[in-house]
The first five atom37 places (N, CA, C, CB, O) and aatype in JSON, in Angstrom:
{
  "aatype": [12, 14, 16, 11, 10, 10, 10, 1, 17, 2, 9, 1, 14, 6, 16, 6, 15, 6, 18, 13, 6, 13, 10, 19, 8, 6, 13, 9, 14, 7, 10, 2, 11, 10, 7, 9, 2, 6, 9, 5, 19, 17, 18, 16, 0, 13, 7, 2, 4, 6, 5, 11, 12, 0, 16, 7, 9, 16, 6, 16, 0, 6, 5, 12, 1, 5, 0, 10, 1, 15, 6, 1, 17, 0, 7, 10, 0, 3, 11, 10, 15, 3, 13, 19, 3, 3, 18, 15, 5, 11, 9, 19, 14, 0, 16, 7, 7, 13, 5, 9],
  "atom_mask": [
    [1, 1, 1, 1, 1],
    [1, 1, 1, 1, 1],
    [1, 1, 1, 1, 1],
    [1, 1, 1, 1, 1],
    [1, 1, 1, 1, 1],
    [1, 1, 1, 1, 1],
    [1, 1, 1, 1, 1],
    [1, 1, 1, 1, 1],
    [1, 1, 1, 1, 1],
    [1, 1, 1, 1, 1],
    [1, 1, 1, 1, 1],
    [1, 1, 1, 1, 1],
    [1, 1, 1, 1, 1],
    [1, 1, 1, 1, 1],
    [1, 1, 1, 1, 1],
    [1, 1, 1, 1, 1],
    [1, 1, 1, 1, 1],
    [1, 1, 1, 1, 1],
    [1, 1, 1, 1, 1],
    [1, 1, 1, 1, 1],
    [1, 1, 1, 1, 1],
    [1, 1, 1, 1, 1],
    [1, 1, 1, 1, 1],
    [1, 1, 1, 1, 1],
    [1, 1, 1, 1, 1],
    [1, 1, 1, 1, 1],
    [1, 1, 1, 1, 1],
    [1, 1, 1, 1, 1],
    [1, 1, 1, 1, 1],
    [1, 1, 1, 0, 1],
    [1, 1, 1, 1, 1],
    [1, 1, 1, 1, 1],
    [1, 1, 1, 1, 1],
    [1, 1, 1, 1, 1],
    [1, 1, 1, 0, 1],
    [1, 1, 1, 1, 1],
    [1, 1, 1, 1, 1],
    [1, 1, 1, 1, 1],
    [1, 1, 1, 1, 1],
    [1, 1, 1, 1, 1],
    [1, 1, 1, 1, 1],
    [1, 1, 1, 1, 1],
    [1, 1, 1, 1, 1],
    [1, 1, 1, 1, 1],
    [1, 1, 1, 1, 1],
    [1, 1, 1, 1, 1],
    [1, 1, 1, 0, 1],
    [1, 1, 1, 1, 1],
    [1, 1, 1, 1, 1],
    [1, 1, 1, 1, 1],
    [1, 1, 1, 1, 1],
    [1, 1, 1, 1, 1],
    [1, 1, 1, 1, 1],
    [1, 1, 1, 1, 1],
    [1, 1, 1, 1, 1],
    [1, 1, 1, 0, 1],
    [1, 1, 1, 1, 1],
    [1, 1, 1, 1, 1],
    [1, 1, 1, 1, 1],
    [1, 1, 1, 1, 1],
    [1, 1, 1, 1, 1],
    [1, 1, 1, 1, 1],
    [1, 1, 1, 1, 1],
    [1, 1, 1, 1, 1],
    [1, 1, 1, 1, 1],
    [1, 1, 1, 1, 1],
    [1, 1, 1, 1, 1],
    [1, 1, 1, 1, 1],
    [1, 1, 1, 1, 1],
    [1, 1, 1, 1, 1],
    [1, 1, 1, 1, 1],
    [1, 1, 1, 1, 1],
    [1, 1, 1, 1, 1],
    [1, 1, 1, 1, 1],
    [1, 1, 1, 0, 1],
    [1, 1, 1, 1, 1],
    [1, 1, 1, 1, 1],
    [1, 1, 1, 1, 1],
    [1, 1, 1, 1, 1],
    [1, 1, 1, 1, 1],
    [1, 1, 1, 1, 1],
    [1, 1, 1, 1, 1],
    [1, 1, 1, 1, 1],
    [1, 1, 1, 1, 1],
    [1, 1, 1, 1, 1],
    [1, 1, 1, 1, 1],
    [1, 1, 1, 1, 1],
    [1, 1, 1, 1, 1],
    [1, 1, 1, 1, 1],
    [1, 1, 1, 1, 1],
    [1, 1, 1, 1, 1],
    [1, 1, 1, 1, 1],
    [1, 1, 1, 1, 1],
    [1, 1, 1, 1, 1],
    [1, 1, 1, 1, 1],
    [1, 1, 1, 0, 1],
    [1, 1, 1, 0, 1],
    [1, 1, 1, 1, 1],
    [1, 1, 1, 1, 1],
    [1, 1, 1, 1, 1]
  ],
  "atom_positions": [
    [[-28.76, 0.3, -34.0], [-28.9, 1.06, -32.78], [-27.72, 0.77, -31.86], [-30.24, 0.73, -32.07], [-27.37, -0.39, -31.66]],
    [[-27.09, 1.8, -31.31], [-26.0, 1.57, -30.36], [-26.47, 0.73, -29.18], [-25.43, 2.91, -29.86], [-27.59, 0.88, -28.68]],
    [[-25.59, -0.16, -28.74], [-25.91, -1.1, -27.67], [-24.88, -1.0, -26.56], [-25.99, -2.55, -28.21], [-23.68, -0.88, -26.83]],
    [[-25.34, -1.05, -25.32], [-24.45, -0.89, -24.17], [-24.37, -2.19, -23.37], [-24.92, 0.26, -23.27], [-25.39, -2.84, -23.11]],
    [[-23.17, -2.54, -22.99], [-22.91, -3.67, -22.1], [-22.73, -3.11, -20.7], [-21.66, -4.49, -22.56], [-21.9, -2.22, -20.48]],
    [[-23.5, -3.63, -19.74], [-23.38, -3.23, -18.34], [-22.84, -4.41, -17.56], [-24.76, -2.75, -17.76], [-23.44, -5.49, -17.58]],
    [[-21.73, -4.23, -16.89], [-21.1, -5.27, -16.08], [-21.02, -4.78, -14.64], [-19.68, -5.64, -16.63], [-20.71, -3.62, -14.39]],
    [[-21.31, -5.68, -13.68], [-21.23, -5.31, -12.27], [-20.55, -6.42, -11.5], [-22.65, -5.02, -11.68], [-20.71, -7.6, -11.82]],
    [[-19.78, -6.04, -10.46], [-19.09, -7.03, -9.65], [-18.54, -6.42, -8.37], [-17.96, -7.68, -10.43], [-18.53, -5.2, -8.21]],
    [[-18.1, -7.29, -7.47], [-17.35, -6.92, -6.27], [-15.95, -7.49, -6.4], [-18.06, -7.45, -4.96], [-15.77, -8.62, -6.83]],
    [[-14.97, -6.7, -6.03], [-13.58, -7.15, -6.07], [-13.3, -8.0, -4.84], [-12.59, -5.94, -6.14], [-13.65, -7.62, -3.72]],
    [[-12.68, -9.15, -5.04], [-12.24, -9.95, -3.89], [-11.1, -9.21, -3.2], [-11.79, -11.41, -4.33], [-10.12, -8.87, -3.86]],
    [[-11.21, -8.95, -1.91], [-10.19, -8.15, -1.22], [-8.77, -8.7, -1.38], [-10.52, -8.06, 0.25], [-7.82, -7.93, -1.48]],
    [[-8.63, -10.0, -1.41], [-7.28, -10.58, -1.49], [-6.67, -10.49, -2.89], [-7.33, -12.03, -1.07], [-5.5, -10.83, -3.07]],
    [[-7.43, -10.02, -3.88], [-6.91, -9.94, -5.26], [-6.85, -8.51, -5.78], [-7.75, -10.79, -6.19], [-6.67, -8.31, -6.98]],
    [[-7.01, -7.52, -4.91], [-7.15, -6.14, -5.36], [-6.04, -5.65, -6.28], [-7.23, -5.25, -4.18], [-6.33, -5.1, -7.34]],
    [[-4.78, -5.84, -5.92], [-3.7, -5.31, -6.77], [-3.64, -6.05, -8.11], [-2.35, -5.43, -6.04], [-3.42, -5.42, -9.14]],
    [[-3.83, -7.38, -8.11], [-3.84, -8.14, -9.36], [-5.02, -7.73, -10.23], [-3.88, -9.65, -9.07], [-4.91, -7.64, -11.45]],
    [[-6.16, -7.49, -9.58], [-7.36, -7.05, -10.3], [-7.09, -5.75, -11.04], [-8.52, -6.87, -9.33], [-7.41, -5.65, -12.23]],
    [[-6.52, -4.76, -10.38], [-6.28, -3.47, -11.03], [-5.3, -3.6, -12.19], [-5.76, -2.46, -10.02], [-5.48, -2.96, -13.22]],
    [[-4.28, -4.41, -12.03], [-3.34, -4.66, -13.13], [-4.07, -5.27, -14.33], [-2.19, -5.59, -12.68], [-3.88, -4.83, -15.47]],
    [[-4.88, -6.27, -14.07], [-5.65, -6.92, -15.12], [-6.61, -5.94, -15.79], [-6.42, -8.11, -14.56], [-6.68, -5.89, -17.02]],
    [[-7.34, -5.17, -15.0], [-8.32, -4.24, -15.54], [-7.68, -3.25, -16.51], [-9.01, -3.48, -14.4], [-8.17, -3.05, -17.62]],
    [[-6.58, -2.65, -16.09], [-5.94, -1.61, -16.89], [-5.17, -2.17, -18.09], [-5.0, -0.8, -16.02], [-5.23, -1.6, -19.18]],
    [[-4.46, -3.27, -17.89], [-3.57, -3.76, -18.93], [-4.16, -4.83, -19.84], [-2.35, -4.29, -18.3], [-3.64, -5.06, -20.93]],
    [[-5.24, -5.49, -19.41], [-5.82, -6.55, -20.23], [-7.3, -6.36, -20.52], [-5.61, -7.86, -19.56], [-7.72, -6.43, -21.67]],
    [[-8.1, -6.12, -19.48], [-9.55, -6.11, -19.66], [-10.02, -4.96, -20.55], [-10.22, -6.02, -18.31], [-10.7, -5.19, -21.55]],
    [[-9.67, -3.74, -20.2], [-10.12, -2.6, -20.99], [-9.55, -2.65, -22.42], [-9.71, -1.28, -20.31], [-10.31, -2.47, -23.37]],
    [[-8.24, -2.88, -22.6], [-7.74, -3.01, -23.98], [-8.41, -4.17, -24.73], [-6.23, -3.2, -23.97], [-8.64, -4.07, -25.93]],
    [[-8.71, -5.26, -24.03], [-9.38, -6.4, -24.65], [-10.77, -6.05, -25.13], [0.0, 0.0, 0.0], [-11.18, -6.47, -26.21]],
    [[-11.51, -5.29, -24.34], [-12.83, -4.84, -24.78], [-12.72, -3.99, -26.03], [-13.54, -4.06, -23.65], [-13.51, -4.14, -26.96]],
    [[-11.74, -3.09, -26.06], [-11.53, -2.26, -27.25], [-11.23, -3.1, -28.48], [-10.4, -1.26, -27.01], [-11.72, -2.81, -29.57]],
    [[-10.43, -4.14, -28.32], [-10.11, -5.02, -29.46], [-11.33, -5.77, -29.95], [-9.02, -6.01, -29.07], [-11.39, -6.16, -31.12]],
    [[-12.31, -5.97, -29.09], [-13.56, -6.61, -29.48], [-14.53, -5.64, -30.16], [-14.22, -7.23, -28.27], [-15.6, -6.04, -30.62]],
    [[-14.16, -4.36, -30.22], [-15.04, -3.36, -30.8], [-15.98, -2.73, -29.8], [0.0, 0.0, 0.0], [-16.91, -2.01, -30.18]],
    [[-15.75, -3.0, -28.52], [-16.55, -2.38, -27.45], [-15.79, -1.13, -27.02], [-16.79, -3.38, -26.23], [-14.67, -1.22, -26.51]],
    [[-16.41, 0.02, -27.22], [-15.73, 1.3, -27.0], [-16.42, 2.12, -25.93], [-15.66, 2.09, -28.3], [-17.39, 1.68, -25.31]],
    [[-15.91, 3.32, -25.73], [-16.44, 4.24, -24.71], [-16.54, 3.55, -23.35], [-17.82, 4.78, -25.14], [-17.55, 3.67, -22.66]],
    [[-15.48, 2.84, -22.98], [-15.44, 2.09, -21.72], [-15.44, 3.07, -20.55], [-14.19, 1.16, -21.67], [-14.67, 4.03, -20.52]],
    [[-16.3, 2.8, -19.6], [-16.33, 3.56, -18.36], [-16.4, 2.57, -17.21], [-17.53, 4.55, -18.32], [-17.1, 1.56, -17.3]],
    [[-15.68, 2.85, -16.14], [-15.71, 2.01, -14.95], [-16.1, 2.91, -13.78], [-14.33, 1.3, -14.71], [-15.48, 3.95, -13.55]],
    [[-17.12, 2.49, -13.05], [-17.67, 3.26, -11.95], [-17.42, 2.52, -10.64], [-19.17, 3.52, -12.16], [-17.49, 1.29, -10.59]],
    [[-17.15, 3.28, -9.6], [-16.96, 2.73, -8.25], [-18.13, 3.19, -7.39], [-15.59, 3.18, -7.63], [-18.45, 4.38, -7.38]],
    [[-18.75, 2.28, -6.66], [-19.86, 2.61, -5.77], [-19.28, 3.06, -4.42], [-20.81, 1.39, -5.59], [-18.67, 2.27, -3.71]],
    [[-19.49, 4.31, -4.09], [-18.99, 4.85, -2.83], [-20.01, 4.69, -1.71], [-18.63, 6.31, -2.99], [-19.64, 4.66, -0.53]],
    [[-21.29, 4.58, -2.06], [-22.33, 4.51, -1.05], [-23.51, 3.72, -1.61], [-22.77, 5.93, -0.59], [-23.87, 3.91, -2.78]],
    [[-24.09, 2.87, -0.82], [-25.28, 2.14, -1.24], [-25.11, 0.64, -1.15], [0.0, 0.0, 0.0], [-24.01, 0.14, -0.93]],
    [[-26.2, -0.05, -1.33], [-26.22, -1.5, -1.21], [-26.29, -2.12, -2.61], [-27.41, -1.97, -0.34], [-27.34, -2.58, -3.04]],
    [[-25.16, -2.13, -3.31], [-25.08, -2.73, -4.63], [-23.62, -3.13, -4.89], [-25.6, -1.74, -5.74], [-22.76, -2.96, -4.02]],
    [[-23.36, -3.65, -6.07], [-22.01, -4.09, -6.38], [-21.03, -2.93, -6.3], [-21.97, -4.72, -7.78], [-21.39, -1.77, -6.5]],
    [[-19.79, -3.27, -6.0], [-18.73, -2.29, -5.81], [-18.33, -1.6, -7.11], [-17.53, -2.96, -5.19], [-17.99, -0.41, -7.11]],
    [[-18.36, -2.32, -8.23], [-17.92, -1.79, -9.52], [-18.99, -1.99, -10.57], [-16.62, -2.44, -9.96], [-19.72, -2.98, -10.57]],
    [[-19.06, -1.03, -11.48], [-19.85, -1.19, -12.69], [-19.0, -0.7, -13.85], [-21.21, -0.42, -12.61], [-18.37, 0.35, -13.77]],
    [[-18.98, -1.47, -14.92], [-18.26, -1.08, -16.13], [-19.25, -1.09, -17.28], [-17.06, -2.04, -16.42], [-20.15, -1.92, -17.33]],
    [[-19.08, -0.15, -18.21], [-19.94, -0.09, -19.38], [-19.08, 0.05, -20.63], [-20.95, 1.08, -19.27], [-17.96, 0.55, -20.58]],
    [[-19.64, -0.4, -21.73], [-19.01, -0.23, -23.03], [-20.07, -0.29, -24.1], [0.0, 0.0, 0.0], [-21.13, -0.88, -23.9]],
    [[-19.79, 0.34, -25.25], [-20.8, 0.5, -26.3], [-20.28, -0.04, -27.63], [-21.2, 1.98, -26.43], [-19.11, 0.13, -27.97]],
    [[-21.17, -0.68, -28.37], [-20.92, -1.03, -29.77], [-21.93, -0.26, -30.62], [-21.03, -2.59, -30.0], [-22.94, 0.23, -30.12]],
    [[-21.64, -0.17, -31.91], [-22.53, 0.57, -32.81], [-23.86, -0.14, -33.03], [-21.85, 0.81, -34.14], [-24.88, 0.5, -33.26]],
    [[-23.84, -1.49, -32.96], [-25.06, -2.26, -33.2], [-25.18, -3.4, -32.2], [-25.08, -2.8, -34.64], [-24.2, -3.8, -31.57]],
    [[-26.4, -3.9, -32.06], [-26.63, -5.06, -31.19], [-25.91, -6.29, -31.74], [-28.14, -5.33, -31.05], [-25.41, -7.1, -30.97]],
    [[-25.86, -6.43, -33.05], [-25.18, -7.58, -33.66], [-23.68, -7.55, -33.34], [-25.4, -7.6, -35.18], [-23.1, -8.6, -33.07]],
    [[-23.06, -6.38, -33.37], [-21.64, -6.28, -33.0], [-21.43, -6.72, -31.55], [-21.13, -4.82, -33.19], [-20.45, -7.39, -31.25]],
    [[-22.35, -6.35, -30.67], [-22.23, -6.74, -29.27], [-22.37, -8.26, -29.15], [-23.29, -6.03, -28.4], [-21.59, -8.9, -28.45]],
    [[-23.36, -8.83, -29.83], [-23.54, -10.29, -29.77], [-22.3, -11.02, -30.26], [-24.77, -10.72, -30.6], [-21.86, -11.99, -29.65]],
    [[-21.73, -10.56, -31.36], [-20.52, -11.19, -31.9], [-19.37, -11.08, -30.91], [-20.12, -10.56, -33.23], [-18.64, -12.05, -30.7]],
    [[-19.2, -9.92, -30.32], [-18.12, -9.72, -29.35], [-18.27, -10.67, -28.17], [-18.09, -8.27, -28.85], [-17.29, -11.28, -27.73]],
    [[-19.49, -10.81, -27.66], [-19.71, -11.62, -26.47], [-19.73, -13.12, -26.76], [-21.01, -11.23, -25.82], [-19.7, -13.93, -25.83]],
    [[-19.78, -13.5, -28.03], [-19.68, -14.91, -28.4], [-18.24, -15.31, -28.74], [-20.59, -15.21, -29.59], [-17.97, -16.48, -29.02]],
    [[-17.33, -14.37, -28.72], [-15.95, -14.62, -29.16], [-15.12, -15.33, -28.08], [-15.28, -13.31, -29.54], [-15.42, -15.27, -26.89]],
    [[-14.08, -15.99, -28.54], [-13.14, -16.63, -27.62], [-12.41, -15.59, -26.78], [-12.12, -17.49, -28.39], [-12.13, -15.81, -25.6]],
    [[-12.11, -14.46, -27.38], [-11.42, -13.38, -26.63], [-12.27, -12.95, -25.44], [-11.13, -12.15, -27.56], [-11.75, -12.8, -24.34]],
    [[-13.59, -12.75, -25.65], [-14.46, -12.38, -24.54], [-14.48, -13.47, -23.48], [-15.88, -12.1, -25.04], [-14.4, -13.19, -22.28]],
    [[-14.59, -14.72, -23.92], [-14.62, -15.83, -22.96], [-13.37, -15.82, -22.1], [-14.75, -17.18, -23.7], [-13.45, -16.06, -20.89]],
    [[-12.22, -15.56, -22.7], [-10.97, -15.49, -21.95], [-10.95, -14.33, -20.96], [0.0, 0.0, 0.0], [-10.51, -14.49, -19.82]],
    [[-11.42, -13.16, -21.4], [-11.45, -12.0, -20.52], [-12.4, -12.23, -19.34], [-11.87, -10.74, -21.3], [-12.05, -11.95, -18.19]],
    [[-13.58, -12.74, -19.62], [-14.57, -12.97, -18.56], [-14.08, -14.03, -17.59], [-15.93, -13.4, -19.17], [-14.29, -13.92, -16.38]],
    [[-13.43, -15.06, -18.11], [-12.9, -16.12, -17.25], [-11.82, -15.58, -16.32], [-12.34, -17.27, -18.1], [-11.81, -15.88, -15.13]],
    [[-10.92, -14.77, -16.88], [-9.85, -14.22, -16.04], [-10.41, -13.22, -15.03], [-8.78, -13.54, -16.92], [-9.95, -13.18, -13.88]],
    [[-11.39, -12.41, -15.44], [-12.02, -11.48, -14.5], [-12.6, -12.24, -13.32], [-13.12, -10.65, -15.2], [-12.54, -11.78, -12.18]],
    [[-13.18, -13.41, -13.59], [-13.8, -14.2, -12.51], [-12.79, -14.65, -11.46], [-14.5, -15.41, -13.09], [-13.18, -15.02, -10.35]],
    [[-11.49, -14.63, -11.79], [-10.46, -14.95, -10.79], [-10.34, -13.86, -9.72], [-9.11, -15.14, -11.48], [-9.85, -14.12, -8.62]],
    [[-10.8, -12.66, -10.03], [-10.6, -11.5, -9.16], [-11.88, -10.97, -8.52], [-9.95, -10.41, -9.94], [-11.81, -10.15, -7.6]],
    [[-13.04, -11.41, -8.99], [-14.29, -10.79, -8.54], [-15.33, -11.83, -8.11], [-14.86, -9.92, -9.64], [-15.23, -13.01, -8.44]],
    [[-16.33, -11.35, -7.37], [-17.51, -12.11, -6.99], [-18.74, -11.31, -7.41], [-17.52, -12.42, -5.44], [-18.64, -10.14, -7.77]],
    [[-19.89, -11.97, -7.35], [-21.18, -11.3, -7.61], [-21.23, -10.64, -8.98], [-21.45, -10.27, -6.53], [-21.79, -9.55, -9.12]],
    [[-20.66, -11.29, -9.98], [-20.6, -10.77, -11.34], [-21.97, -10.88, -12.01], [-19.54, -11.51, -12.16], [-22.67, -11.88, -11.87]],
    [[-22.34, -9.84, -12.74], [-23.53, -9.89, -13.58], [-23.29, -9.04, -14.82], [-24.79, -9.4, -12.81], [-22.47, -8.13, -14.82]],
    [[-24.02, -9.38, -15.89], [-23.92, -8.58, -17.11], [-25.29, -8.43, -17.72], [-22.94, -9.21, -18.11], [-26.16, -9.28, -17.56]],
    [[-25.47, -7.32, -18.44], [-26.73, -7.02, -19.08], [-26.43, -6.21, -20.33], [-27.69, -6.24, -18.11], [-25.51, -5.4, -20.36]],
    [[-27.23, -6.43, -21.37], [-27.1, -5.66, -22.6], [-28.38, -4.85, -22.75], [-26.86, -6.59, -23.86], [-29.49, -5.38, -22.64]],
    [[-28.22, -3.53, -23.02], [-29.36, -2.64, -23.15], [-29.12, -1.7, -24.33], [-29.61, -1.84, -21.85], [-27.97, -1.5, -24.72]],
    [[-30.17, -1.14, -24.89], [-29.97, -0.09, -25.89], [-29.23, 1.09, -25.23], [-31.33, 0.38, -26.51], [-29.58, 1.5, -24.12]],
    [[-28.24, 1.62, -25.9], [-27.47, 2.75, -25.35], [-28.27, 4.04, -25.53], [-26.08, 2.86, -26.03], [-28.5, 4.48, -26.66]],
    [[-28.67, 4.62, -24.43], [-29.45, 5.85, -24.49], [-28.65, 7.06, -24.06], [-30.68, 5.73, -23.63], [-29.17, 8.17, -24.03]],
    [[-27.38, 6.86, -23.72], [-26.55, 7.95, -23.24], [-26.7, 8.11, -21.73], [0.0, 0.0, 0.0], [-27.69, 7.68, -21.14]],
    [[-25.69, 8.72, -21.14], [-25.74, 8.92, -19.7], [-25.55, 7.65, -18.9], [0.0, 0.0, 0.0], [-25.15, 6.61, -19.43]],
    [[-25.85, 7.74, -17.64], [-25.68, 6.64, -16.71], [-26.88, 5.72, -16.78], [-25.48, 7.16, -15.26], [-28.02, 6.17, -16.6]],
    [[-26.65, 4.44, -17.06], [-27.73, 3.46, -17.12], [-27.43, 2.32, -16.16], [-27.93, 2.93, -18.57], [-26.27, 1.96, -15.98]],
    [[-28.48, 1.75, -15.55], [-28.3, 0.58, -14.7], [-29.28, -0.51, -15.06], [-28.44, 0.95, -13.23], [-29.27, -1.57, -14.45]]
  ]
}
């Protein structure tokens, strides 16, 4: 069953330009190298929740577990933590469309 990774965070204001460089040049390509595809990044324009949400899908739950146990993922998550606060992640069955 396809599995979706849901990531949420707030960007630290003092790291905004470095964050965007990292997101585009390292984070998204890194997720693809882990086999996490169909990456989408959402910006919250209104409401009381995290500023950003990112999603990605693997073909199976086992592929997602392997990706998230990898050293590459640990490195990406660690570097992301340099730029963001209020980080959370969740794995859910991918049902299509917008999921939270």
